[in-house]
C-alpha positions in Angstrom: 101.6 129.5 122.5 100.2 126.3 120.7 96.9 126.6 118.4 94.6 124.0 118.8 92.0 122.5 116.5 88.7 121.2 118.2 86.9 118.7 116.2 83.0 119.5 116.0 82.1 116.9 113.4 84.4 113.3 113.2 82.4 112.3 109.7 82.5 109.2 108.8 86.1 108.1 109.1 88.4 110.6 109.7 92.4 109.9 110.8 95.6 111.7 111.2 98.0 110.6 108.0 101.6 111.8 106.8 104.0 109.8 104.8 103.7 106.7 106.7 106.3 104.7 108.9 108.8 102.9 106.7 111.5 100.6 107.4 109.5 98.5 110.3 107.9 95.6 107.8 110.3 93.2 109.4 108.8 94.3 112.9 105.0 93.5 111.5 104.5 97.0 111.5 102.8 98.1 108.3 103.6 101.5 106.4 100.2 103.2 106.8 100.1 107.0 105.5 97.9 108.7 103.2 96.5 107.0 100.9 96.5 109.6 98.2 99.8 110.8 98.7 99.6 113.0 95.7 96.6 114.8 97.2 98.4 115.3 100.6 101.6 116.5 99.4 99.7 119.2 96.9 97.8 120.1 100.1 100.4 120.6 102.1 102.6 122.6 99.5 99.3 124.9 99.2 99.4 125.2 102.5 103.1 126.0 103.1 104.2 122.7 104.8 106.4 120.4 104.2 104.8 117.7 101.8 105.2 114.9 104.3 103.5 116.9 107.1 100.4 115.4 109.0 97.0 116.0 107.6 93.8 115.1 108.2 92.2 112.3 105.7 88.5 112.3 105.8 86.2 109.1 104.1 83.3 109.9 102.1 81.1 112.5 104.7 84.1 114.8 105.4 84.5 116.8 108.9 84.5 120.1 110.7 87.2 121.5 112.7 87.2 124.9 114.9 90.7 126.5 115.5 91.0 128.4 118.8 93.4 130.8 116.7 93.6 131.9 113.2 95.1 129.1 110.6 95.1 128.3 106.9 93.4 125.5 105.7 93.6 123.7 102.4 91.1 120.9 101.8 92.0 119.1 98.8 92.2 115.1 97.3 88.3 114.5 96.8 86.0 117.5 95.7 83.6 118.5 98.2 81.8 121.7 99.3 83.8 123.8 101.7 82.3 126.2 103.9 83.5 128.7 106.9 81.1 129.5 109.6 78.4 128.1 106.7 79.5 130.6 104.3 81.3 129.0 101.1 84.9 128.7 100.8 87.2 127.6 98.2 88.2 123.8 97.9 91.8 123.2 96.5 92.9 126.6 97.6 94.2 128.2 101.0 91.4 129.3 103.2 92.2 131.4 106.4 90.1 130.2 109.3 89.5 132.9 112.0 89.7 131.8 115.7 86.6 130.1 116.6 85.4 129.8 113.5 84.1 126.3 111.9 85.6 125.0 108.9 83.3 122.1 107.4 84.8 119.8 104.8 81.4 118.3 102.8 80.9 115.1 101.5 82.8 113.9 99.0 80.9 114.9 95.5 83.6 112.3 93.7 86.2 110.0 94.9 86.2 109.0 98.7 88.8 110.8 100.4 89.4 114.6 101.5 92.7 115.6 103.2 92.7 118.9 105.6 96.2 120.2 105.5 96.6 123.2 108.2 99.7 125.6 108.1 101.8 124.3 110.7 100.6 120.7 110.7 98.6 118.2 112.8 101.6 117.8 116.0 100.5 114.6 117.5 103.2 112.8 119.2 104.8 110.6 116.4 105.2 106.9 117.0 107.8 105.2 115.4 108.7 108.2 113.3 105.1 108.7 111.7 102.1 110.6 113.1 99.7 108.5 111.1 97.0 106.6 112.2 97.1 102.4 111.5 93.7 101.0 111.2 95.3 97.6 111.4 97.7 97.3 114.1 96.5 100.3 116.1 99.6 102.3 116.2 99.1 106.1 116.1 96.5 108.4 116.9 92.8 107.0 117.3 90.3 108.1 114.6 89.0 111.7 115.2 85.9 111.9 117.6 83.5 114.5 118.2 85.4 117.2 120.9 89.0 115.9 120.1 91.6 118.5 120.4 94.5 118.2 118.0 97.5 120.6 118.4 98.5 122.5 115.0 102.5 123.4 114.9 104.0 126.3 114.3 103.4 127.6 110.6 106.6 128.6 108.3 106.6 131.6 105.8 104.8 130.1 102.7 106.5 130.2 99.6 105.0 131.8 96.4 102.1 129.8 95.4 100.5 128.9 91.7 97.1 130.8 90.7 95.6 127.0 90.4 96.7 124.0 91.4 96.5 120.7 89.2 94.2 118.7 91.1 93.3 115.1 89.4 89.6 114.2 89.1 88.5 110.9 91.1 88.3 108.0 88.6 85.5 106.9 86.8 87.2 103.7 86.1 89.8 102.3 87.8 92.8 101.3 85.3 95.5 99.3 87.7 99.0 98.6 85.8 100.2 95.0 87.4 103.2 92.7 86.9 102.3 88.7 87.6 103.8 87.4 90.3 104.8 86.1 92.3 102.1 83.3 93.0 100.8 83.5 89.3 101.2 79.8 89.0 98.7 79.2 91.4 96.5 80.2 89.0 95.3 78.4 85.7 95.2 80.0 82.4 91.8 80.6 82.5 91.8 82.3 85.9 95.0 84.8 84.7 92.6 85.6 81.5 89.7 86.5 83.8 91.9 88.7 86.2 93.3 90.6 83.1 90.2 91.0 81.1 86.8 90.7 83.4 85.5 93.6 84.6 85.5 94.1 88.2 83.9 96.8 90.6 85.2 98.1 93.6 83.4 96.6 97.1 81.8 98.7 99.5 83.9 96.4 101.9 86.8 98.1 101.2 89.2 100.1 103.4 92.6 101.3 104.3 93.7 97.8 104.5 92.7 97.0 101.0 90.8 97.4 97.9 88.2 94.5 97.7 86.4 93.8 94.3 83.4 92.2 92.9 83.0 90.4 89.9 83.7 86.9 88.7 85.9 84.5 90.6 89.7 84.0 89.6 89.9 80.3 88.9 93.0 78.4 91.0 95.2 75.4 90.1 96.6 74.9 93.2 94.7 74.5 96.8 94.9 74.6 99.6 96.9 77.6 101.3 100.8 79.0 101.5 102.6 79.1 105.1 102.2 83.1 105.6 104.9 85.4 103.5 106.1 89.0 103.0 103.2 91.4 101.7 103.6 94.5 99.7 102.0 97.9 99.3 100.0 96.9 96.0 100.3 93.2 96.5 96.7 92.0 94.9 96.0 88.7 96.7 93.1 86.2 96.1 91.0 84.9 98.6 89.3 81.3 98.7 86.4 83.3 96.8 88.4 84.4 93.8 87.6 88.1 94.1 91.1 90.0 93.9 92.0 92.3 97.1 94.4 95.0 96.3 96.7 96.1 99.5 96.7 99.6 100.6 98.6 101.4 103.4 97.1 99.4 106.2 97.6 95.8 105.3 99.3 93.2 107.1 103.0 92.6 106.4 102.4 88.4 105.7 99.8 86.8 104.9 98.8 83.3 103.2 96.6 84.1 100.2 98.7 83.6 96.8 99.8 86.8 95.1 98.3 86.7 91.4 100.1 90.2 90.8 101.1 93.6 92.2 100.2 97.3 91.1 102.4 99.8 90.3 103.0 102.4 93.2 101.7 105.0 90.8 98.2 103.7 90.4 97.5 103.5 94.0 96.5 107.4 94.6 93.6 106.6 92.1 92.8 103.2 94.3 92.4 105.6 97.2 89.8 107.7 95.4 87.7 104.8 93.8 84.0 105.0 95.3 82.3 101.5 95.5 81.0 100.5 92.1 83.6 102.2 90.2 84.9 99.8 87.5 88.2 98.0 88.2 90.5 96.5 85.4 93.7 95.4 85.7 96.0 95.2 82.6 99.9 94.4 82.2 102.2 96.9 82.9 105.4 97.3 82.0 
């Protein structure tokens, strides 16, 4: 019999995510997948799952679920209070949840996105090889709503686990190493200097599509817009208002605003946990 999770509190935005649907950009399909991929992988390891197994990704306010059979759940990523039927439970470690009990992952106390990994994984039907929710294209399952019922896969025997997992702290300042280009020549030297030296902050308008910034405008040399061209994960577009936007996992596959630089992929997990108002700096990478 398949175990099922009933969503009792969906939170501000909770989606199903996994390692994403790669290899379809030529069809206009974004990668999607967990924004904090290291947190997803570690939560899955602690739950005894393969690292790319589908999990729940919450945003700021957490979520709550009730299984109809006993399950093991790991809550990781952004730190948050965890309870089972109102009793405190550990964050960042496996929690055994009895049938009919409610596990509640509360509001993040740091960072933005928590991850709920259930032993066996969230077993909704895949679309183009992935169970990830893509907010831009609408592919994959809808964001969670109250009363939604989610199937859980069959749990595998768990390997020996470490006594403590190395969960990184959410960033107090977001430092993003970048390589300039391919359209850095659309900006004057003062604009490039502003981009690499100015203090920006994370905008409250950020989402899974892109991390938007507030701060000084990055000045252009060239006017007008480019014909649409391919966009990569981590591309830093500069729209007409001059405030850089870092493309995250649900980004469009094409765009016409110039890309001044590209963020190193290993820095994007920290971007997923950067709350509004956090300082942002772009620094020359290798």
